C-alpha positions in Angstrom: -44.3 -3.7 134.0 -42.0 -6.3 135.1 -39.7 -6.8 132.2 -39.5 -2.8 132.3 -38.1 -2.7 135.7 -35.5 -6.1 135.2 -34.7 -3.2 132.0 -34.3 -0.5 133.7 -32.3 -2.2 136.7 -30.4 -3.7 133.8 -29.1 -0.1 132.5 -28.6 1.4 136.5 -26.3 -2.0 136.6 -24.3 -0.4 133.3 -24.1 2.6 134.4 -23.4 2.0 137.3 -20.1 -0.7 135.7 -18.5 3.1 134.0 -17.8 4.3 138.2 -14.9 3.1 139.0 -16.3 1.1 142.4 -15.3 -3.0 142.2 -16.9 -3.6 145.6 -20.2 -1.9 144.9 -20.9 -2.7 141.7 -20.5 -6.2 142.5 -23.1 -5.6 145.5 -24.7 -4.2 143.9 -25.2 -6.8 141.0 -25.4 -9.3 143.6 -28.5 -7.3 144.9 -30.0 -7.8 141.0 -30.5 -11.3 140.8 -32.0 -11.3 144.2 -34.7 -8.9 142.7 -34.0 -10.5 139.4 -35.2 -14.1 141.3 -38.0 -12.0 143.8 -39.7 -10.5 140.4 -39.2 -14.2 138.6 -41.2 -15.9 141.8 -43.8 -13.4 140.7 -44.0 -14.0 138.1 -44.7 -17.7 138.4 
């Protein structure tokens, strides 16, 4: 289930990258990194 969530976030990140909003994309990318770390810590 956690991996499916990561894939969904990755798809959202790719879709958002198409939109020309670099500050928003950078902010979302850092948020995605935090979520990935949180999920990784939860799995461990």
